[in-house]
N, CA, C and O atoms as a GROMACS GRO file, in nm:
protein
  628
    1MET      N    1   0.472   2.306  -0.083
    1MET     CA    2   0.506   2.222   0.019
    1MET      C    3   0.522   2.310   0.150
    1MET      O    4   0.550   2.430   0.146
    2GLY      N    5   0.499   2.233   0.269
    2GLY     CA    6   0.507   2.307   0.398
    2GLY      C    7   0.654   2.350   0.424
    2GLY      O    8   0.748   2.309   0.356
    3CYS      N    9   0.666   2.432   0.522
    3CYS     CA   10   0.797   2.484   0.538
    3CYS      C   11   0.890   2.366   0.601
    3CYS      O   12   1.012   2.384   0.595
    4LYS      N   13   0.846   2.256   0.656
    4LYS     CA   14   0.917   2.160   0.704
    4LYS      C   15   0.960   2.048   0.591
    4LYS      O   16   1.050   1.966   0.608
    5ILE      N   17   0.887   2.060   0.483
    5ILE     CA   18   0.883   1.954   0.390
    5ILE      C   19   0.999   2.027   0.283
    5ILE      O   20   0.985   2.142   0.239
    6LYS      N   21   1.091   1.955   0.257
    6LYS     CA   22   1.198   2.010   0.176
    6LYS      C   23   1.255   1.911   0.054
    6LYS      O   24   1.256   1.789   0.069
    7LYS      N   25   1.299   1.968  -0.056
    7LYS     CA   26   1.346   1.889  -0.168
    7LYS      C   27   1.491   1.863  -0.130
    7LYS      O   28   1.550   1.931  -0.047
    8LEU      N   29   1.549   1.752  -0.201
    8LEU     CA   30   1.684   1.702  -0.170
    8LEU      C   31   1.776   1.816  -0.169
    8LEU      O   32   1.852   1.825  -0.072
    9ASN      N   33   1.780   1.910  -0.267
    9ASN     CA   34   1.894   2.020  -0.270
    9ASN      C   35   1.882   2.108  -0.150
    9ASN      O   36   1.982   2.157  -0.099
   10GLU      N   37   1.758   2.132  -0.101
   10GLU     CA   38   1.750   2.209  -0.001
   10GLU      C   39   1.783   2.140   0.143
   10GLU      O   40   1.825   2.206   0.238
   11ILE      N   41   1.762   2.014   0.147
   11ILE     CA   42   1.798   1.938   0.264
   11ILE      C   43   1.963   1.935   0.274
   11ILE      O   44   2.027   1.943   0.379
   12LYS      N   45   2.012   1.924   0.154
   12LYS     CA   46   2.163   1.908   0.158
   12LYS      C   47   2.224   2.041   0.206
   12LYS      O   48   2.329   2.040   0.271
   13GLN      N   49   2.161   2.152   0.176
   13GLN     CA   50   2.219   2.284   0.216
   13GLN      C   51   2.184   2.291   0.372
   13GLN      O   52   2.265   2.334   0.454
   14ILE      N   53   2.071   2.249   0.403
   14ILE     CA   54   2.028   2.256   0.567
   14ILE      C   55   2.127   2.163   0.638
   14ILE      O   56   2.187   2.208   0.735
   15ALA      N   57   2.150   2.037   0.599
   15ALA     CA   58   2.243   1.963   0.662
   15ALA      C   59   2.383   2.014   0.676
   15ALA      O   60   2.444   2.003   0.782
   16LYS      N   61   2.436   2.072   0.566
   16LYS     CA   62   2.549   2.135   0.566
   16LYS      C   63   2.579   2.242   0.663
   16LYS      O   64   2.688   2.246   0.721
   17ARG      N   65   2.484   2.333   0.683
   17ARG     CA   66   2.480   2.440   0.775
   17ARG      C   67   2.474   2.393   0.928
   17ARG      O   68   2.538   2.447   1.019
   18LEU      N   69   2.395   2.293   0.941
   18LEU     CA   70   2.375   2.224   1.078
   18LEU      C   71   2.504   2.155   1.120
   18LEU      O   72   2.541   2.163   1.237
   19ARG      N   73   2.576   2.083   1.024
   19ARG     CA   74   2.707   2.024   1.052
   19ARG      C   75   2.818   2.125   1.100
   19ARG      O   76   2.898   2.098   1.190
   20ARG      N   77   2.815   2.243   1.032
   20ARG     CA   78   2.900   2.360   1.051
   20ARG      C   79   2.878   2.402   1.195
   20ARG      O   80   2.972   2.415   1.273
   21LYS      N   81   2.746   2.425   1.230
   21LYS     CA   82   2.711   2.463   1.358
   21LYS      C   83   2.733   2.357   1.480
   21LYS      O   84   2.715   2.390   1.597
   22LYS      N   85   2.770   2.238   1.442
   22LYS     CA   86   2.793   2.133   1.526
   22LYS      C   87   2.672   2.068   1.582
   22LYS      O   88   2.679   2.001   1.684
   23ARG      N   89   2.557   2.087   1.515
   23ARG     CA   90   2.429   2.036   1.553
   23ARG      C   91   2.414   1.901   1.512
   23ARG      O   92   2.436   1.874   1.395
   24LYS      N   93   2.377   1.805   1.599
   24LYS     CA   94   2.361   1.660   1.571
   24LYS      C   95   2.242   1.633   1.494
   24LYS      O   96   2.130   1.657   1.538
   25ILE      N   97   2.265   1.580   1.369
   25ILE     CA   98   2.152   1.544   1.273
   25ILE      C   99   2.114   1.390   1.304
   25ILE      O  100   2.199   1.301   1.296
   26VAL      N  101   1.987   1.367   1.337
   26VAL     CA  102   1.934   1.236   1.336
   26VAL      C  103   1.844   1.225   1.207
   26VAL      O  104   1.762   1.310   1.171
   27PHE      N  105   1.873   1.106   1.144
   27PHE     CA  106   1.792   1.074   1.017
   27PHE      C  107   1.741   0.935   1.031
   27PHE      O  108   1.808   0.842   1.077
   28THR      N  109   1.606   0.926   0.985
   28THR     CA  110   1.548   0.804   0.984
   28THR      C  111   1.460   0.800   0.845
   28THR      O  112   1.443   0.902   0.778
   29ASN      N  113   1.411   0.688   0.814
   29ASN     CA  114   1.331   0.695   0.698
   29ASN      C  115   1.221   0.580   0.702
   29ASN      O  116   1.232   0.487   0.781
   30GLY      N  117   1.123   0.591   0.620
   30GLY     CA  118   1.009   0.492   0.624
   30GLY      C  119   0.899   0.537   0.531
   30GLY      O  120   0.900   0.649   0.479
   31CYS      N  121   0.808   0.449   0.512
   31CYS     CA  122   0.687   0.467   0.441
   31CYS      C  123   0.584   0.560   0.519
   31CYS      O  124   0.518   0.649   0.465
   32PHE      N  125   0.579   0.530   0.635
   32PHE     CA  126   0.474   0.597   0.738
   32PHE      C  127   0.341   0.609   0.659
   32PHE      O  128   0.290   0.719   0.638
   33ASP      N  129   0.285   0.488   0.616
   33ASP     CA  130   0.168   0.489   0.526
   33ASP      C  131   0.041   0.520   0.611
   33ASP      O  132  -0.051   0.589   0.568
   34ILE      N  133   0.043   0.468   0.724
   34ILE     CA  134  -0.079   0.503   0.802
   34ILE      C  135  -0.014   0.530   0.935
   34ILE      O  136   0.022   0.432   1.001
   35LEU      N  137   0.006   0.659   0.984
   35LEU     CA  138   0.068   0.695   1.094
   35LEU      C  139  -0.010   0.648   1.215
   35LEU      O  140  -0.132   0.663   1.221
   36HIS      N  141   0.063   0.588   1.315
   36HIS     CA  142   0.005   0.516   1.430
   36HIS      C  143   0.090   0.545   1.567
   36HIS      O  144   0.193   0.612   1.567
   37TYR      N  145   0.045   0.498   1.659
   37TYR     CA  146   0.108   0.520   1.793
   37TYR      C  147   0.251   0.470   1.793
   37TYR      O  148   0.341   0.534   1.846
   38GLY      N  149   0.272   0.345   1.727
   38GLY     CA  150   0.412   0.302   1.734
   38GLY      C  151   0.504   0.401   1.657
   38GLY      O  152   0.618   0.427   1.697
   39HIS      N  153   0.451   0.452   1.548
   39HIS     CA  154   0.542   0.550   1.475
   39HIS      C  155   0.570   0.674   1.562
   39HIS      O  156   0.686   0.712   1.576
   40ILE      N  157   0.470   0.739   1.622
   40ILE     CA  158   0.491   0.836   1.711
   40ILE      C  159   0.596   0.813   1.826
   40ILE      O  160   0.686   0.894   1.846
   41LYS      N  161   0.582   0.707   1.895
   41LYS     CA  162   0.669   0.668   2.009
   41LYS      C  163   0.827   0.659   1.929
   41LYS      O  164   0.928   0.709   1.979
   42TYR      N  165   0.826   0.597   1.816
   42TYR     CA  166   0.954   0.581   1.754
   42TYR      C  167   1.026   0.714   1.717
   42TYR      O  168   1.143   0.741   1.744
   43LEU      N  169   0.936   0.792   1.651
   43LEU     CA  170   0.987   0.918   1.615
   43LEU      C  171   1.038   1.012   1.732
   43LEU      O  172   1.143   1.076   1.723
   44GLU      N  173   0.964   1.015   1.832
   44GLU     CA  174   0.992   1.087   1.965
   44GLU      C  175   1.136   1.036   2.010
   44GLU      O  176   1.227   1.114   2.041
   45LYS      N  177   1.148   0.906   2.010
   45LYS     CA  178   1.271   0.848   2.065
   45LYS      C  179   1.392   0.894   1.950
   45LYS      O  180   1.506   0.922   1.986
   46CYS      N  181   1.358   0.897   1.838
   46CYS     CA  182   1.465   0.937   1.730
   46CYS      C  183   1.520   1.075   1.762
   46CYS      O  184   1.640   1.101   1.772
   47LYS      N  185   1.408   1.171   1.780
   47LYS     CA  186   1.432   1.316   1.810
   47LYS      C  187   1.534   1.328   1.931
   47LYS      O  188   1.629   1.407   1.928
   48ARG      N  189   1.506   1.243   2.041
   48ARG     CA  190   1.595   1.257   2.161
   48ARG      C  191   1.728   1.226   2.141
   48ARG      O  192   1.808   1.260   2.228
   49LEU      N  193   1.773   1.155   2.025
   49LEU     CA  194   1.904   1.117   2.010
   49LEU      C  195   1.982   1.229   1.962
   49LEU      O  196   2.104   1.216   1.966
   50GLY      N  197   1.930   1.347   1.915
   50GLY     CA  198   2.008   1.452   1.872
   50GLY      C  199   1.933   1.599   1.855
   50GLY      O  200   1.827   1.624   1.911
   51ASP      N  201   1.993   1.678   1.783
   51ASP     CA  202   1.925   1.819   1.784
   51ASP      C  203   1.818   1.829   1.684
   51ASP      O  204   1.715   1.890   1.711
   52VAL      N  205   1.837   1.765   1.557
   52VAL     CA  206   1.742   1.790   1.443
   52VAL      C  207   1.719   1.658   1.386
   52VAL      O  208   1.809   1.579   1.354
   53LEU      N  209   1.575   1.636   1.374
   53LEU     CA  210   1.533   1.509   1.318
   53LEU      C  211   1.489   1.526   1.164
   53LEU      O  212   1.397   1.603   1.136
   54ILE      N  213   1.554   1.456   1.068
   54ILE     CA  214   1.516   1.455   0.949
   54ILE      C  215   1.466   1.338   0.907
   54ILE      O  216   1.529   1.237   0.937
   55ILE      N  217   1.363   1.328   0.840
   55ILE     CA  218   1.285   1.204   0.792
   55ILE      C  219   1.294   1.195   0.642
   55ILE      O  220   1.252   1.285   0.570
   56GLY      N  221   1.349   1.084   0.595
   56GLY     CA  222   1.347   1.038   0.444
   56GLY      C  223   1.220   0.965   0.430
   56GLY      O  224   1.208   0.855   0.485
   57LEU      N  225   1.120   1.016   0.359
   57LEU     CA  226   0.984   0.955   0.333
   57LEU      C  227   0.991   0.877   0.196
   57LEU      O  228   1.026   0.941   0.097
   58ASN      N  229   0.966   0.765   0.188
   58ASN     CA  230   0.947   0.684   0.065
   58ASN      C  231   0.836   0.752  -0.005
   58ASN      O  232   0.730   0.779   0.051
   59SER      N  233   0.864   0.782  -0.141
   59SER     CA  234   0.769   0.840  -0.236
   59SER      C  235   0.657   0.739  -0.262
   59SER      O  236   0.672   0.625  -0.217
   60ASN      N  237   0.551   0.769  -0.328
   60ASN     CA  238   0.439   0.666  -0.375
   60ASN      C  239   0.523   0.557  -0.455
   60ASN      O  240   0.506   0.437  -0.433
   61LEU      N  241   0.601   0.597  -0.535
   61LEU     CA  242   0.659   0.506  -0.630
   61LEU      C  243   0.748   0.409  -0.562
   61LEU      O  244   0.753   0.291  -0.599
   62SER      N  245   0.823   0.459  -0.458
   62SER     CA  246   0.924   0.390  -0.377
   62SER      C  247   0.841   0.272  -0.298
   62SER      O  248   0.877   0.155  -0.291
   63VAL      N  249   0.721   0.328  -0.239
   63VAL     CA  250   0.642   0.247  -0.151
   63VAL      C  251   0.589   0.118  -0.237
   63VAL      O  252   0.589   0.002  -0.197
   64LYS      N  253   0.546   0.162  -0.353
   64LYS     CA  254   0.491   0.053  -0.442
   64LYS      C  255   0.604  -0.055  -0.481
   64LYS      O  256   0.575  -0.172  -0.507
   65LYS      N  257   0.719  -0.010  -0.482
   65LYS     CA  258   0.831  -0.110  -0.506
   65LYS      C  259   0.849  -0.191  -0.404
   65LYS      O  260   0.875  -0.310  -0.425
   66ILE      N  261   0.836  -0.140  -0.273
   66ILE     CA  262   0.868  -0.227  -0.155
   66ILE      C  263   0.741  -0.311  -0.114
   66ILE      O  264   0.749  -0.432  -0.091
   67LYS      N  265   0.617  -0.237  -0.107
   67LYS     CA  266   0.509  -0.305  -0.045
   67LYS      C  267   0.400  -0.353  -0.145
   67LYS      O  268   0.303  -0.412  -0.099
   68GLY      N  269   0.410  -0.329  -0.286
   68GLY     CA  270   0.320  -0.382  -0.372
   68GLY      C  271   0.222  -0.280  -0.420
   68GLY      O  272   0.213  -0.169  -0.367
   69LYS      N  273   0.145  -0.322  -0.526
   69LYS     CA  274   0.059  -0.229  -0.598
   69LYS      C  275  -0.047  -0.158  -0.513
   69LYS      O  276  -0.096  -0.050  -0.545
   70SER      N  277  -0.080  -0.230  -0.395
   70SER     CA  278  -0.207  -0.185  -0.326
   70SER      C  279  -0.168  -0.083  -0.221
   70SER      O  280  -0.252  -0.038  -0.144
   71ARG      N  281  -0.033  -0.043  -0.218
   71ARG     CA  282   0.016   0.064  -0.129
   71ARG      C  283   0.093   0.169  -0.205
   71ARG      O  284   0.152   0.143  -0.310
   72PRO      N  285   0.091   0.294  -0.146
   72PRO     CA  286   0.064   0.333  -0.019
   72PRO      C  287  -0.096   0.357  -0.018
   72PRO      O  288  -0.164   0.358  -0.121
   73ILE      N  289  -0.145   0.375   0.109
   73ILE     CA  290  -0.284   0.391   0.143
   73ILE      C  291  -0.318   0.549   0.112
   73ILE      O  292  -0.411   0.594   0.045
   74MET      N  293  -0.215   0.619   0.181
   74MET     CA  294  -0.200   0.771   0.149
   74MET      C  295  -0.109   0.821   0.068
   74MET      O  296   0.003   0.770   0.069
   75GLY      N  297  -0.134   0.914  -0.006
   75GLY     CA  298  -0.022   0.963  -0.096
   75GLY      C  299   0.096   1.037  -0.028
   75GLY      O  300   0.088   1.075   0.088
   76GLU      N  301   0.204   1.056  -0.104
   76GLU     CA  302   0.326   1.111  -0.034
   76GLU      C  303   0.302   1.249   0.010
   76GLU      O  304   0.354   1.283   0.116
   77LYS      N  305   0.231   1.335  -0.054
   77LYS     CA  306   0.205   1.469   0.002
   77LYS      C  307   0.132   1.465   0.142
   77LYS      O  308   0.170   1.532   0.238
   78GLU      N  309   0.033   1.389   0.143
   78GLU     CA  310  -0.044   1.371   0.272
   78GLU      C  311   0.036   1.312   0.383
   78GLU      O  312   0.023   1.359   0.496
   79ARG      N  313   0.119   1.213   0.358
   79ARG     CA  314   0.214   1.155   0.458
   79ARG      C  315   0.315   1.257   0.503
   79ARG      O  316   0.339   1.272   0.623
   80ALA      N  317   0.375   1.328   0.408
   80ALA     CA  318   0.470   1.426   0.449
   80ALA      C  319   0.416   1.541   0.522
   80ALA      O  320   0.484   1.597   0.607
   81SER      N  321   0.289   1.581   0.491
   81SER     CA  322   0.216   1.688   0.573
   81SER      C  323   0.197   1.638   0.721
   81SER      O  324   0.231   1.705   0.819
   82ILE      N  325   0.142   1.520   0.729
   82ILE     CA  326   0.120   1.471   0.859
   82ILE      C  327   0.227   1.458   0.930
   82ILE      O  328   0.215   1.494   1.047
   83LEU      N  329   0.350   1.409   0.889
   83LEU     CA  330   0.474   1.391   0.956
   83LEU      C  331   0.528   1.528   1.000
   83LEU      O  332   0.580   1.541   1.111
   84SER      N  333   0.514   1.636   0.906
   84SER     CA  334   0.575   1.762   0.925
   84SER      C  335   0.489   1.824   1.025
   84SER      O  336   0.542   1.920   1.081
   85ALA      N  337   0.358   1.792   1.066
   85ALA     CA  338   0.291   1.855   1.176
   85ALA      C  339   0.339   1.801   1.304
   85ALA      O  340   0.301   1.854   1.409
   86LEU      N  341   0.414   1.706   1.305
   86LEU     CA  342   0.452   1.662   1.448
   86LEU      C  343   0.566   1.768   1.498
   86LEU      O  344   0.652   1.818   1.426
   87GLU      N  345   0.550   1.787   1.628
   87GLU     CA  346   0.661   1.904   1.679
   87GLU      C  347   0.790   1.850   1.689
   87GLU      O  348   0.885   1.929   1.694
   88PHE      N  349   0.813   1.717   1.693
   88PHE     CA  350   0.957   1.673   1.704
   88PHE      C  351   1.012   1.640   1.564
   88PHE      O  352   1.123   1.588   1.558
   89VAL      N  353   0.952   1.661   1.468
   89VAL     CA  354   0.999   1.646   1.337
   89VAL      C  355   1.049   1.775   1.285
   89VAL      O  356   0.976   1.874   1.289
   90ASP      N  357   1.173   1.780   1.234
   90ASP     CA  358   1.236   1.919   1.198
   90ASP      C  359   1.204   1.924   1.042
   90ASP      O  360   1.148   2.022   0.992
   91TYR      N  361   1.242   1.817   0.971
   91TYR     CA  362   1.233   1.829   0.826
   91TYR      C  363   1.188   1.693   0.773
   91TYR      O  364   1.207   1.588   0.834
   92VAL      N  365   1.123   1.703   0.648
   92VAL     CA  366   1.076   1.580   0.579
   92VAL      C  367   1.110   1.589   0.430
   92VAL      O  368   1.069   1.680   0.360
   93THR      N  369   1.190   1.488   0.384
   93THR     CA  370   1.214   1.504   0.238
   93THR      C  371   1.179   1.372   0.179
   93THR      O  372   1.196   1.268   0.244
   94ILE      N  373   1.128   1.373   0.054
   94ILE     CA  374   1.065   1.263  -0.016
   94ILE      C  375   1.165   1.194  -0.106
   94ILE      O  376   1.236   1.272  -0.170
   95PHE      N  377   1.184   1.069  -0.125
   95PHE     CA  378   1.282   1.010  -0.216
   95PHE      C  379   1.220   0.901  -0.294
   95PHE      O  380   1.130   0.834  -0.242
   96ASP      N  381   1.262   0.877  -0.422
   96ASP     CA  382   1.197   0.772  -0.500
   96ASP      C  383   1.264   0.652  -0.506
   96ASP      O  384   1.206   0.557  -0.558
   97GLU      N  385   1.378   0.639  -0.462
   97GLU     CA  386   1.460   0.512  -0.468
   97GLU      C  387   1.396   0.407  -0.365
   97GLU      O  388   1.322   0.445  -0.274
   98LYS      N  389   1.425   0.286  -0.384
   98LYS     CA  390   1.384   0.174  -0.293
   98LYS      C  391   1.446   0.184  -0.158
   98LYS      O  392   1.389   0.144  -0.056
   99THR      N  393   1.569   0.242  -0.160
   99THR     CA  394   1.634   0.273  -0.023
   99THR      C  395   1.692   0.402  -0.028
   99THR      O  396   1.722   0.455  -0.135
  100PRO      N  397   1.713   0.467   0.106
  100PRO     CA  398   1.756   0.594   0.120
  100PRO      C  399   1.907   0.618   0.126
  100PRO      O  400   1.958   0.713   0.185
  101GLU      N  401   1.971   0.528   0.063
  101GLU     CA  402   2.125   0.534   0.063
  101GLU      C  403   2.177   0.657  -0.003
  101GLU      O  404   2.266   0.719   0.055
  102THR      N  405   2.132   0.699  -0.115
  102THR     CA  406   2.180   0.823  -0.168
  102THR      C  407   2.163   0.953  -0.079
  102THR      O  408   2.249   1.039  -0.059
  103LEU      N  409   2.035   0.950  -0.030
  103LEU     CA  410   1.990   1.061   0.062
  103LEU      C  411   2.087   1.055   0.183
  103LEU      O  412   2.140   1.160   0.217
  104ILE      N  413   2.113   0.947   0.247
  104ILE     CA  414   2.206   0.931   0.361
  104ILE      C  415   2.338   0.988   0.329
  104ILE      O  416   2.399   1.057   0.412
  105LYS      N  417   2.388   0.959   0.207
  105LYS     CA  418   2.530   1.009   0.166
  105LYS      C  419   2.514   1.152   0.154
  105LYS      O  420   2.610   1.218   0.192
  106GLU      N  421   2.412   1.216   0.108
  106GLU     CA  422   2.392   1.358   0.095
  106GLU      C  423   2.387   1.423   0.228
  106GLU      O  424   2.452   1.525   0.250
  107ILE      N  425   2.313   1.368   0.317
  107ILE     CA  426   2.295   1.436   0.453
  107ILE      C  427   2.417   1.403   0.538
  107ILE      O  428   2.465   1.494   0.605
  108THR      N  429   2.467   1.291   0.542
  108THR     CA  430   2.564   1.242   0.635
  108THR      C  431   2.537   1.274   0.785
  108THR      O  432   2.611   1.348   0.849
  109PRO      N  433   2.426   1.215   0.837
  109PRO     CA  434   2.384   1.248   0.964
  109PRO      C  435   2.486   1.183   1.067
  109PRO      O  436   2.565   1.092   1.041
  110GLY      N  437   2.467   1.252   1.198
  110GLY     CA  438   2.554   1.203   1.297
  110GLY      C  439   2.493   1.080   1.372
  110GLY      O  440   2.561   1.007   1.444
  111ILE      N  441   2.372   1.064   1.353
  111ILE     CA  442   2.288   0.943   1.387
  111ILE      C  443   2.190   0.881   1.290
  111ILE      O  444   2.101   0.953   1.246
  112LEU      N  445   2.196   0.772   1.257
  112LEU     CA  446   2.102   0.703   1.165
  112LEU      C  447   2.035   0.597   1.251
  112LEU      O  448   2.094   0.504   1.307
  113ALA      N  449   1.899   0.624   1.254
  113ALA     CA  450   1.819   0.543   1.346
  113ALA      C  451   1.716   0.454   1.251
  113ALA      O  452   1.671   0.496   1.144
  114LYS      N  453   1.690   0.334   1.305
  114LYS     CA  454   1.604   0.237   1.238
  114LYS      C  455   1.533   0.171   1.337
  114LYS      O  456   1.574   0.166   1.453
  115GLY      N  457   1.422   0.116   1.298
  115GLY     CA  458   1.330   0.031   1.397
  115GLY      C  459   1.406  -0.100   1.431
  115GLY      O  460   1.497  -0.146   1.361
  116GLY      N  461   1.357  -0.155   1.548
  116GLY     CA  462   1.421  -0.267   1.594
  116GLY      C  463   1.419  -0.384   1.525
  116GLY      O  464   1.488  -0.476   1.569
  117ASP      N  465   1.346  -0.402   1.414
  117ASP     CA  466   1.334  -0.509   1.332
  117ASP      C  467   1.460  -0.525   1.237
  117ASP      O  468   1.485  -0.627   1.172
  118TRP      N  469   1.530  -0.418   1.238
  118TRP     CA  470   1.657  -0.400   1.152
  118TRP      C  471   1.786  -0.464   1.224
  118TRP      O  472   1.804  -0.428   1.340
  119ARG      N  473   1.866  -0.544   1.174
  119ARG     CA  474   1.991  -0.576   1.214
  119ARG      C  475   2.098  -0.470   1.181
  119ARG      O  476   2.114  -0.435   1.064
  120LYS      N  477   2.166  -0.422   1.273
  120LYS     CA  478   2.254  -0.310   1.231
  120LYS      C  479   2.336  -0.349   1.106
  120LYS      O  480   2.350  -0.267   1.015
  121ALA      N  481   2.383  -0.458   1.102
  121ALA     CA  482   2.463  -0.491   0.973
  121ALA      C  483   2.389  -0.479   0.841
  121ALA      O  484   2.445  -0.465   0.733
  122ASP      N  485   2.250  -0.486   0.860
  122ASP     CA  486   2.170  -0.476   0.736
  122ASP      C  487   2.116  -0.328   0.704
  122ASP      O  488   2.061  -0.307   0.596
  123ILE      N  489   2.132  -0.230   0.795
  123ILE     CA  490   2.091  -0.095   0.776
  123ILE      C  491   2.160  -0.037   0.658
  123ILE      O  492   2.283  -0.033   0.657
  124VAL      N  493   2.086   0.011   0.552
  124VAL     CA  494   2.142   0.097   0.445
  124VAL      C  495   2.187   0.224   0.508
  124VAL      O  496   2.121   0.293   0.585
  125GLY      N  497   2.320   0.248   0.458
  125GLY     CA  498   2.379   0.370   0.489
  125GLY      C  499   2.470   0.360   0.615
  125GLY      O  500   2.538   0.455   0.652
  126ARG      N  501   2.470   0.249   0.674
  126ARG     CA  502   2.530   0.230   0.812
  126ARG      C  503   2.687   0.253   0.781
  126ARG      O  504   2.749   0.329   0.855
  127SER      N  505   2.746   0.197   0.687
  127SER     CA  506   2.904   0.219   0.676
  127SER      C  507   2.931   0.361   0.648
  127SER      O  508   3.025   0.416   0.706
  128HIS      N  509   2.846   0.434   0.553
  128HIS     CA  510   2.884   0.563   0.538
  128HIS      C  511   2.870   0.659   0.656
  128HIS      O  512   2.946   0.756   0.663
  129VAL      N  513   2.776   0.635   0.750
  129VAL     CA  514   2.762   0.716   0.878
  129VAL      C  515   2.868   0.688   0.962
  129VAL      O  516   2.931   0.776   1.022
  130GLU      N  517   2.896   0.540   0.970
  130GLU     CA  518   3.015   0.512   1.074
  130GLU      C  519   3.150   0.567   1.016
  130GLU      O  520   3.236   0.613   1.091
  131GLN      N  521   3.165   0.562   0.890
  131GLN     CA  522   3.307   0.612   0.837
  131GLN      C  523   3.316   0.779   0.856
  131GLN      O  524   3.420   0.842   0.841
  132HIS      N  525   3.207   0.829   0.886
  132HIS     CA  526   3.220   0.975   0.894
  132HIS      C  527   3.191   1.012   1.042
  132HIS      O  528   3.144   1.122   1.074
  133GLY      N  529   3.222   0.914   1.131
  133GLY     CA  530   3.211   0.940   1.281
  133GLY      C  531   3.072   0.943   1.333
  133GLY      O  532   3.053   0.992   1.444
  134GLY      N  533   2.979   0.899   1.271
  134GLY     CA  534   2.843   0.881   1.329
  134GLY      C  535   2.821   0.759   1.380
  134GLY      O  536   2.911   0.675   1.380
  135ARG      N  537   2.694   0.733   1.433
  135ARG     CA  538   2.660   0.602   1.489
  135ARG      C  539   2.519   0.561   1.440
  135ARG      O  540   2.439   0.646   1.402
  136VAL      N  541   2.492   0.431   1.443
  136VAL     CA  542   2.368   0.376   1.396
  136VAL      C  543   2.292   0.318   1.519
  136VAL      O  544   2.352   0.239   1.592
  137VAL      N  545   2.168   0.351   1.544
  137VAL     CA  546   2.094   0.318   1.644
  137VAL      C  547   1.971   0.243   1.615
  137VAL      O  548   1.895   0.290   1.531
  138THR      N  549   1.940   0.130   1.676
  138THR     CA  550   1.803   0.060   1.649
  138THR      C  551   1.721   0.103   1.766
  138THR      O  552   1.772   0.116   1.877
  139ILE      N  553   1.587   0.127   1.739
  139ILE     CA  554   1.496   0.155   1.836
  139ILE      C  555   1.382   0.048   1.837
  139ILE      O  556   1.314   0.029   1.737
  140PRO      N  557   1.364  -0.022   1.955
  140PRO     CA  558   1.265  -0.117   1.963
  140PRO      C  559   1.130  -0.086   1.938
  140PRO      O  560   1.088   0.016   1.991
  141PHE      N  561   1.054  -0.152   1.870
  141PHE     CA  562   0.912  -0.119   1.823
  141PHE      C  563   0.826  -0.136   1.961
  141PHE      O  564   0.858  -0.205   2.059
  142VAL      N  565   0.716  -0.059   1.946
  142VAL     CA  566   0.616  -0.064   2.050
  142VAL      C  567   0.518  -0.192   2.007
  142VAL      O  568   0.448  -0.195   1.906
  143LYS      N  569   0.528  -0.280   2.089
  143LYS     CA  570   0.445  -0.413   2.052
  143LYS      C  571   0.296  -0.380   2.023
  143LYS      O  572   0.231  -0.300   2.090
  144GLY      N  573   0.252  -0.446   1.923
  144GLY     CA  574   0.113  -0.442   1.886
  144GLY      C  575   0.085  -0.335   1.792
  144GLY      O  576  -0.032  -0.318   1.759
  145TYR      N  577   0.173  -0.265   1.746
  145TYR     CA  578   0.147  -0.147   1.644
  145TYR      C  579   0.233  -0.162   1.518
  145TYR      O  580   0.354  -0.139   1.526
  146SER      N  581   0.178  -0.199   1.401
  146SER     CA  582   0.233  -0.194   1.279
  146SER      C  583   0.132  -0.157   1.175
  146SER      O  584   0.013  -0.180   1.196
  147THR      N  585   0.170  -0.104   1.072
  147THR     CA  586   0.082  -0.061   0.957
  147THR      C  587   0.016  -0.196   0.902
  147THR      O  588  -0.103  -0.200   0.870
  148THR      N  589   0.096  -0.296   0.892
  148THR     CA  590   0.048  -0.418   0.815
  148THR      C  591  -0.057  -0.480   0.922
  148THR      O  592  -0.157  -0.532   0.873
  149SER      N  593  -0.043  -0.478   1.062
  149SER     CA  594  -0.139  -0.548   1.151
  149SER      C  595  -0.257  -0.454   1.152
  149SER      O  596  -0.370  -0.502   1.164
  150MET      N  597  -0.239  -0.323   1.138
  150MET     CA  598  -0.371  -0.243   1.141
  150MET      C  599  -0.454  -0.257   1.024
  150MET      O  600  -0.576  -0.252   1.034
  151LEU      N  601  -0.383  -0.277   0.890
  151LEU     CA  602  -0.452  -0.310   0.778
  151LEU      C  603  -0.525  -0.430   0.775
  151LEU      O  604  -0.628  -0.441   0.709
  152ALA      N  605  -0.470  -0.534   0.852
  152ALA     CA  606  -0.536  -0.671   0.862
  152ALA      C  607  -0.653  -0.644   0.954
  152ALA      O  608  -0.761  -0.688   0.915
  153ARG      N  609  -0.652  -0.581   1.067
  153ARG     CA  610  -0.756  -0.549   1.149
  153ARG      C  611  -0.874  -0.486   1.076
  153ARG      O  612  -0.990  -0.520   1.098
  154ILE      N  613  -0.838  -0.394   0.990
  154ILE     CA  614  -0.936  -0.310   0.917
  154ILE      C  615  -1.010  -0.414   0.820
  154ILE      O  616  -1.133  -0.411   0.813
  155LYS      N  617  -0.940  -0.497   0.752
  155LYS     CA  618  -0.998  -0.575   0.655
  155LYS      C  619  -1.086  -0.668   0.729
  155LYS      O  620  -1.189  -0.705   0.673
  156ASN      N  621  -1.056  -0.715   0.855
  156ASN     CA  622  -1.136  -0.810   0.923
  156ASN      C  623  -1.246  -0.757   1.004
  156ASN      O  624  -1.324  -0.830   1.065
  157ALA      N  625  -1.251  -0.623   1.004
  157ALA     CA  626  -1.360  -0.560   1.075
  157ALA      C  627  -1.490  -0.571   1.004
  157ALA      O  628  -1.592  -0.522   1.053
   0.00000   0.00000   0.00000
């Protein structure tokens, strides 16, 4: 795996060191199945919220649980490599569960960021982050950009 792509035990140690150094960890998660302009703008905004951006990437198994048998389009290693190539992404870790709750509890980020389609009350990990003095931020989508709409356009092309 690339130097930015880490296993859970590595991410836990990195997060512990960063918290000791008073660095603000921003965490977000997603499938990032077909990386597009909306994702890029979202991740840039996430990074601006703190010092270090960690992405929890849904594994192939996790994506199938959420999106169905036809997804993901790209495998987890390819998706992780693409995300790790972005200069504003510091670390990527892959998780198998349907939600990143366990991962969030292990990292305890200062900022938990999600897309604007999520109500704060429904964001997984919100209570843990807030109980530890962190905050939850929703970032509005860039209109016209979603993986689902892109796949529909490709099918209709």
